[in-house]
C-alpha positions as CSV (number, residue, x, y, z in Angstrom):
1,X,-40.5,29.2,25.7
2,X,-39.7,26.0,27.4
3,X,-40.9,24.2,24.5
4,X,-38.0,26.2,22.2
5,X,-35.2,25.4,24.8
6,X,-36.0,21.6,24.6
7,X,-36.2,21.7,20.9
8,X,-33.0,23.9,20.5
9,X,-31.2,21.4,22.8
10,X,-32.8,18.2,20.9
11,X,-31.8,20.0,17.7
12,X,-28.0,20.6,18.9
13,X,-27.6,16.8,20.1
14,X,-28.9,15.6,16.9
15,X,-26.3,17.9,15.0
16,X,-24.0,16.6,17.3
17,X,-25.1,13.3,16.5
18,X,-25.1,13.5,12.9
19,X,-21.4,15.3,12.9
20,X,-19.8,12.4,14.3
21,X,-21.4,10.1,12.6
22,X,-20.6,11.5,9.4
23,X,-17.0,11.9,10.8
24,X,-16.7,8.0,11.2
25,X,-18.1,7.9,7.7
26,X,-15.6,10.2,6.2
27,X,-12.3,8.9,7.9
28,X,-13.4,5.1,6.8
29,X,-14.0,6.3,3.5
30,X,-10.5,7.6,3.7
31,X,-8.8,4.6,4.6
32,X,-10.8,2.8,1.7
33,X,-9.2,5.3,-0.4
34,X,-5.7,5.2,0.9
35,X,-6.1,1.3,0.3
36,X,-6.9,1.4,-3.4
37,X,-3.7,3.6,-3.6
38,X,-1.5,0.9,-2.3
39,X,-3.4,-1.5,-4.5
40,X,-2.8,0.8,-7.8
41,X,1.0,1.2,-7.1
42,X,1.4,-2.5,-6.2
43,X,-0.7,-3.4,-9.6
44,X,1.8,-0.7,-11.4
45,X,4.5,-2.6,-10.0
46,X,3.4,-5.9,-10.5
47,X,2.7,-4.9,-14.4
48,X,6.2,-3.8,-15.1
49,X,7.7,-6.8,-13.5
50,X,7.4,-8.8,-16.7
51,X,9.1,-6.2,-18.7
52,X,12.1,-6.1,-16.3
53,X,12.0,-9.9,-16.5
54,X,12.4,-10.3,-20.1
55,X,14.9,-7.3,-20.2
56,X,17.3,-9.2,-18.1
57,X,16.4,-12.6,-19.4
58,X,17.7,-11.7,-22.7
59,X,21.2,-11.0,-21.1
60,X,21.3,-13.6,-18.5
61,X,19.6,-16.9,-19.9
62,X,21.3,-19.3,-16.9
63,X,19.8,-17.3,-13.9
64,X,16.3,-19.3,-14.5
65,X,15.8,-19.3,-10.3
66,X,16.1,-15.8,-10.3
67,X,13.0,-15.7,-12.7
68,X,11.3,-18.1,-11.1
69,X,11.6,-16.7,-7.7
70,X,10.3,-12.8,-9.0
71,X,7.1,-14.5,-11.3
72,X,6.0,-16.4,-8.2
73,X,6.6,-13.4,-5.8
74,X,4.7,-11.3,-8.6
75,X,1.6,-14.3,-8.7
76,X,1.2,-14.2,-4.8
77,X,1.3,-10.4,-4.8
78,X,-1.5,-9.9,-7.5
79,X,-3.7,-12.8,-5.7
80,X,-3.1,-11.5,-2.1
81,X,-6.2,-9.3,-0.4
82,X,-5.8,-9.0,3.2
83,X,-3.9,-6.1,4.5
84,X,-1.5,-8.7,6.5
85,X,-1.2,-11.0,2.8
86,X,-0.8,-7.9,0.8
87,X,2.3,-6.6,2.8
88,X,3.8,-10.3,2.9
89,X,3.7,-11.0,-1.0
90,X,4.9,-7.0,-1.3
91,X,7.7,-8.1,1.0
92,X,8.4,-10.9,-1.6
93,X,8.3,-8.8,-4.5
94,X,10.8,-6.3,-3.1
95,X,13.4,-9.2,-2.0
96,X,12.8,-11.2,-5.6
97,X,13.1,-7.9,-7.2
98,X,16.6,-7.2,-5.2
99,X,17.8,-10.7,-6.5
100,X,16.9,-9.8,-10.3
101,X,19.0,-6.3,-9.9
102,X,21.9,-8.1,-8.3
103,X,21.8,-10.5,-11.6
104,X,21.5,-7.1,-13.2
105,X,24.9,-6.0,-11.7
106,X,26.5,-9.0,-13.6
107,X,25.8,-8.1,-17.3
108,X,27.5,-4.8,-18.3
109,X,25.6,-4.9,-21.8
110,X,22.4,-4.8,-19.8
111,X,23.3,-2.0,-17.1
112,X,23.8,-0.1,-20.3
113,X,20.7,-1.1,-22.1
114,X,18.3,1.9,-22.7
115,X,15.1,-0.3,-22.2
116,X,16.6,-1.6,-19.0
117,X,17.8,2.1,-17.8
118,X,13.8,3.2,-18.4
119,X,12.6,-0.1,-16.8
120,X,14.9,0.4,-13.8
121,X,14.0,4.4,-13.3
122,X,10.1,3.6,-13.7
123,X,10.7,0.8,-10.9
124,X,12.3,3.1,-8.7
125,X,9.7,5.4,-9.1
126,X,7.0,3.1,-8.5
127,X,8.7,2.0,-5.2
128,X,8.6,5.9,-4.3
129,X,5.0,5.7,-4.5
130,X,4.4,2.5,-3.0
131,X,6.4,4.0,-0.1
132,X,4.1,7.0,-0.2
133,X,1.0,5.4,-0.5
134,X,1.3,3.0,2.4
135,X,2.4,5.9,4.7
136,X,-0.6,7.7,3.4
137,X,-2.6,4.3,4.3
138,X,-1.0,4.2,7.7
139,X,-1.9,7.8,8.7
140,X,-5.5,7.3,7.6
141,X,-5.7,4.2,9.7
142,X,-4.4,6.0,12.5
143,X,-6.7,8.8,12.5
144,X,-9.7,6.2,11.9
145,X,-8.7,3.9,14.7
146,X,-8.1,7.0,17.4
147,X,-11.6,8.1,16.3
148,X,-12.7,4.5,17.1
149,X,-11.2,4.2,20.2
150,X,-11.6,7.9,21.9
151,X,-14.7,9.5,23.2
152,X,-17.3,10.7,21.9
153,X,-17.1,9.2,18.5
154,X,-16.1,5.5,20.0
155,X,-19.9,5.6,21.3
156,X,-21.1,6.2,17.5
157,X,-18.6,3.5,15.6
158,X,-21.0,0.6,16.2
159,X,-24.0,2.9,14.8
160,X,-21.8,3.9,11.6
161,X,-20.1,0.0,11.2
162,X,-17.0,1.6,11.3
163,X,-14.3,-0.7,13.4
164,X,-10.2,-0.6,13.9
165,X,-8.5,-1.0,10.7
166,X,-5.4,-2.6,10.3
167,X,-1.9,-1.2,9.7
168,X,0.1,-1.8,6.6
169,X,3.3,-3.5,8.2
170,X,6.4,-4.7,6.3
171,X,7.6,-7.9,8.3
172,X,11.4,-7.8,7.3
173,X,12.9,-4.9,8.1
174,X,15.0,-4.9,5.1
175,X,11.9,-4.5,3.2
176,X,11.5,-1.2,5.2
177,X,13.5,0.7,2.8
178,X,12.8,0.5,-1.2
179,X,15.0,-1.6,-2.8
180,X,18.3,0.3,-4.0
181,X,18.9,0.5,-7.8
182,X,22.1,1.5,-8.6
183,X,24.3,0.5,-11.7
């Protein structure tokens, strides 16, 4: 009888260890998945930029510095790898797109172009998806970081090879909002 009780306690402890380990692994996978969603949306936005630039270029040929800024920001964004680098590059792209859209304000024919309007709508939708993806990522990071820092899961974090993750933070307070696209 005593042996059965001891085996039962050992089994309960084992189940507890496995549950905590699996919880940490699931949280870590959720953060990875959320990060992948950010990358997907940023790639989608990066893919829209050349079309938007070419459309605006057709109407505003003398705005080369604005086009160069957008292209440079896009290049930096597509090569960034860490959370901080991606956030910084994301901010640069947002600023450059603001400049590009400001240039477009000066060209009534461009604002009426069906191609430009379509790209503008797609960019706006993508910006909303980027914002949602950032929030989803940060929510998952918060859950993981809370688990890594609190008892009892903090005892299992090293064993599960799970560490705290970095939040996605936008540097410039103006970048905290999606660019306002009004024409």
